N, CA and C atoms as an extended XYZ file, in Angstrom:
204
Properties=species:S:1:pos:R:3:atomname:S:1:resname:S:1:resid:I:1 pbc="F F F"
N       -12.260      -84.986      258.094 N   MET     1
C       -11.063      -84.603      257.737 CA  MET     1
C       -11.006      -83.413      257.214 C   MET     1
N       -10.285      -82.415      257.993 N   LYS     2
C       -10.011      -80.964      257.749 CA  LYS     2
C        -8.726      -80.775      256.899 C   LYS     2
N        -8.620      -80.117      255.854 N   LEU     3
C        -7.493      -79.990      255.101 CA  LEU     3
C        -7.452      -78.437      254.733 C   LEU     3
N        -6.139      -77.903      254.686 N   SER     4
C        -5.912      -76.569      254.249 CA  SER     4
C        -6.039      -76.334      252.695 C   SER     4
N        -5.968      -77.455      252.033 N   ALA     5
C        -5.893      -77.340      250.699 CA  ALA     5
C        -7.511      -77.083      250.188 C   ALA     5
N        -7.485      -76.479      249.141 N   ARG     6
C        -8.794      -75.893      248.590 CA  ARG     6
C        -9.239      -76.754      247.297 C   ARG     6
N        -8.223      -77.215      246.631 N   ASN     7
C        -8.645      -78.040      245.405 CA  ASN     7
C        -8.680      -79.452      245.515 C   ASN     7
N        -9.958      -79.871      245.503 N   ALA     8
C       -10.306      -81.246      245.884 CA  ALA     8
C       -11.077      -81.753      244.698 C   ALA     8
N       -10.701      -82.734      244.192 N   LEU     9
C       -11.564      -83.423      242.940 CA  LEU     9
C       -11.818      -84.748      243.155 C   LEU     9
N       -13.156      -85.015      243.245 N   LYS    10
C       -13.662      -86.527      243.473 CA  LYS    10
C       -13.457      -87.168      242.012 C   LYS    10
N       -13.122      -88.582      242.424 N   GLY    11
C       -13.055      -89.446      241.051 CA  GLY    11
C       -12.949      -90.727      241.359 C   GLY    11
N       -12.629      -91.544      240.294 N   LYS    12
C       -12.590      -93.051      240.476 CA  LYS    12
C       -11.276      -93.415      240.127 C   LYS    12
N       -10.651      -94.433      240.954 N   VAL    13
C        -9.479      -94.814      240.607 CA  VAL    13
C        -9.559      -95.757      239.363 C   VAL    13
N        -8.773      -95.527      238.414 N   GLU    14
C        -8.793      -96.234      237.107 CA  GLU    14
C        -7.709      -97.183      236.883 C   GLU    14
N        -6.671      -96.894      237.590 N   LYS    15
C        -5.307      -97.827      237.262 CA  LYS    15
C        -4.613      -97.544      238.397 C   LYS    15
N        -3.977      -98.703      238.784 N   LEU    16
C        -2.854      -98.802      239.868 CA  LEU    16
C        -1.572      -99.402      239.254 C   LEU    16
N        -0.393      -98.707      239.374 N   ASN    17
C         0.850      -99.349      238.971 CA  ASN    17
C         1.813      -99.426      240.044 C   ASN    17
N         1.981     -100.397      240.720 N   ARG    18
C         2.913     -100.672      241.879 CA  ARG    18
C         4.159     -100.829      241.319 C   ARG    18
N         5.222      -99.830      241.911 N   GLY    19
C         6.546     -100.071      241.611 CA  GLY    19
C         7.342     -100.694      242.774 C   GLY    19
N         8.646     -100.654      242.885 N   ALA    20
C         9.561     -100.905      243.950 CA  ALA    20
C         9.243     -100.239      245.389 C   ALA    20
N         8.871      -98.860      245.202 N   VAL    21
C         8.773      -98.144      246.123 CA  VAL    21
C         7.530      -97.275      246.147 C   VAL    21
N         7.142      -96.851      244.880 N   THR    22
C         6.010      -96.038      244.872 CA  THR    22
C         4.912      -96.744      244.001 C   THR    22
N         3.657      -96.286      244.248 N   THR    23
C         2.490      -96.702      243.390 CA  THR    23
C         1.924      -95.486      242.586 C   THR    23
N         1.713      -95.725      241.332 N   THR    24
C         1.292      -94.624      240.375 CA  THR    24
C        -0.326      -94.855      240.526 C   THR    24
N        -1.169      -93.922      240.760 N   VAL    25
C        -2.580      -93.912      240.940 CA  VAL    25
C        -3.126      -93.021      239.715 C   VAL    25
N        -3.890      -93.720      238.856 N   ARG    26
C        -4.634      -92.709      237.812 CA  ARG    26
C        -5.991      -92.646      238.173 C   ARG    26
N        -6.533      -91.415      238.108 N   ILE    27
C        -7.687      -91.085      238.630 CA  ILE    27
C        -8.601      -90.464      237.515 C   ILE    27
N        -9.716      -90.971      237.338 N   ASP    28
C       -10.752      -90.329      236.352 CA  ASP    28
C       -11.516      -89.440      237.124 C   ASP    28
N       -11.485      -88.143      236.836 N   VAL    29
C       -12.162      -87.051      237.529 CA  VAL    29
C       -13.448      -86.554      236.708 C   VAL    29
N       -13.655      -87.311      235.683 N   GLY    30
C       -14.758      -86.937      234.745 CA  GLY    30
C       -14.543      -86.084      233.587 C   GLY    30
N       -15.377      -85.858      232.717 N   ASN    31
C       -15.250      -85.009      231.522 CA  ASN    31
C       -13.964      -85.386      230.818 C   ASN    31
N       -13.592      -86.571      230.717 N   GLY    32
C       -12.342      -86.888      229.986 CA  GLY    32
C       -11.116      -86.483      230.702 C   GLY    32
N       -11.112      -85.963      231.897 N   ILE    33
C        -9.948      -85.660      232.649 CA  ILE    33
C        -9.386      -86.624      233.665 C   ILE    33
N        -8.198      -86.819      233.506 N   HIS    34
C        -7.355      -88.013      234.299 CA  HIS    34
C        -6.296      -87.230      235.037 C   HIS    34
N        -6.093      -87.535      236.279 N   LEU    35
C        -5.092      -87.079      237.101 CA  LEU    35
C        -4.266      -88.333      237.612 C   LEU    35
N        -3.061      -88.166      237.564 N   THR    36
C        -1.950      -89.288      237.980 CA  THR    36
C        -1.314      -88.790      239.137 C   THR    36
N        -1.265      -89.555      240.219 N   SER    37
C        -0.575      -89.080      241.446 CA  SER    37
C         0.329      -90.343      241.762 C   SER    37
N         1.540      -90.070      242.353 N   SER    38
C         2.524      -90.964      242.680 CA  SER    38
C         2.708      -90.976      244.289 C   SER    38
N         2.272      -92.184      244.763 N   ILE    39
C         2.285      -92.098      246.322 CA  ILE    39
C         3.113      -93.301      246.648 C   ILE    39
N         3.423      -93.144      248.014 N   THR    40
C         4.396      -94.487      248.489 CA  THR    40
C         3.477      -95.772      248.633 C   THR    40
N         4.190      -96.783      248.528 N   ASN    41
C         3.555      -98.147      248.568 CA  ASN    41
C         2.758      -98.219      250.013 C   ASN    41
N         3.456      -97.782      250.977 N   ASP    42
C         2.739      -97.855      252.303 CA  ASP    42
C         1.541      -97.040      252.302 C   ASP    42
N         1.530      -95.947      251.728 N   ALA    43
C         0.253      -95.223      251.651 CA  ALA    43
C        -0.815      -95.865      250.710 C   ALA    43
N        -0.535      -96.544      249.761 N   ALA    44
C        -1.444      -97.214      248.851 CA  ALA    44
C        -1.999      -98.295      249.644 C   ALA    44
N        -1.114      -98.937      250.524 N   ASP    45
C        -1.534     -100.110      251.270 CA  ASP    45
C        -2.527      -99.652      252.543 C   ASP    45
N        -2.090      -98.518      253.134 N   ASP    46
C        -2.907      -97.972      254.105 CA  ASP    46
C        -4.423      -97.555      253.597 C   ASP    46
N        -4.544      -97.051      252.289 N   LEU    47
C        -5.709      -96.686      251.860 CA  LEU    47
C        -6.419      -97.828      251.281 C   LEU    47
N        -5.738      -98.856      251.137 N   ALA    48
C        -6.279     -100.138      250.506 CA  ALA    48
C        -6.884      -99.910      249.317 C   ALA    48
N        -6.309      -99.155      248.373 N   LEU    49
C        -6.766      -98.738      247.071 CA  LEU    49
C        -6.948      -99.868      246.228 C   LEU    49
N        -8.145      -99.637      245.361 N   LYS    50
C        -8.473     -100.875      244.262 CA  LYS    50
C        -9.048     -100.074      243.138 C   LYS    50
N        -8.844     -100.573      242.062 N   VAL    51
C        -9.384     -100.139      240.769 CA  VAL    51
C       -11.006      -99.965      241.203 C   VAL    51
N       -11.364      -98.788      240.759 N   GLY    52
C       -12.971      -98.555      241.098 CA  GLY    52
C       -13.274      -97.761      242.250 C   GLY    52
N       -12.472      -97.701      243.187 N   ASP    53
C       -12.450      -97.157      244.441 CA  ASP    53
C       -12.957      -95.621      244.143 C   ASP    53
N       -13.880      -95.044      244.761 N   GLU    54
C       -14.200      -93.509      244.768 CA  GLU    54
C       -13.103      -92.868      245.801 C   GLU    54
N       -12.521      -91.886      245.298 N   VAL    55
C       -11.462      -91.147      246.099 CA  VAL    55
C       -11.431      -89.791      245.841 C   VAL    55
N       -10.776      -89.030      246.587 N   THR    56
C       -10.666      -87.404      246.307 CA  THR    56
C        -9.069      -87.247      246.009 C   THR    56
N        -8.879      -86.516      244.911 N   ALA    57
C        -7.739      -85.947      244.685 CA  ALA    57
C        -7.514      -84.754      245.252 C   ALA    57
N        -6.519      -84.568      246.274 N   ILE    58
C        -6.446      -83.257      246.928 CA  ILE    58
C        -5.058      -82.501      246.358 C   ILE    58
N        -5.273      -81.406      245.874 N   ILE    59
C        -3.960      -80.743      245.244 CA  ILE    59
C        -3.736      -79.541      246.105 C   ILE    59
N        -2.524      -79.407      246.563 N   LYS    60
C        -1.948      -78.282      247.180 CA  LYS    60
C        -0.674      -77.979      246.504 C   LYS    60
N        -0.440      -76.724      246.063 N   SER    61
C         0.802      -76.316      245.513 CA  SER    61
C         0.986      -74.869      245.408 C   SER    61
N         2.270      -74.479      245.740 N   SER    62
C         2.314      -72.899      245.674 CA  SER    62
C         2.636      -72.457      244.283 C   SER    62
N         2.865      -73.391      243.408 N   ASP    63
C         3.448      -73.003      242.057 CA  ASP    63
C         2.492      -73.986      241.067 C   ASP    63
N         2.139      -73.407      239.922 N   VAL    64
C         1.533      -74.256      238.886 CA  VAL    64
C         2.393      -73.709      237.741 C   VAL    64
N         2.941      -74.759      237.014 N   ILE    65
C         3.725      -74.366      235.911 CA  ILE    65
C         2.763      -74.784      234.538 C   ILE    65
N         2.657      -73.608      233.576 N   VAL    66
C         1.948      -73.962      232.419 CA  VAL    66
C         3.008      -74.006      231.139 C   VAL    66
N         2.843      -74.927      230.344 N   GLY    67
C         3.618      -74.906      229.103 CA  GLY    67
C         2.794      -74.911      227.892 C   GLY    67
N         3.217      -74.532      226.854 N   LYS    68
C         2.736      -74.729      225.524 CA  LYS    68
C         3.651      -74.922      224.467 C   LYS    68
């Protein structure tokens, strides 16, 4: 699979929360860092995601907002 995104973090699915339309996926990328992604239920089904699965979080954004 080739992607134009350059930010790819390998991790493990820690938690799945399926809603009416979207599934929230919490990914442990190590060193105490966790990412949360919201994907469609269809995408979660297509990927057959399960807790413990090894996945890659691919991040592509033209803006990164930082607050303090």
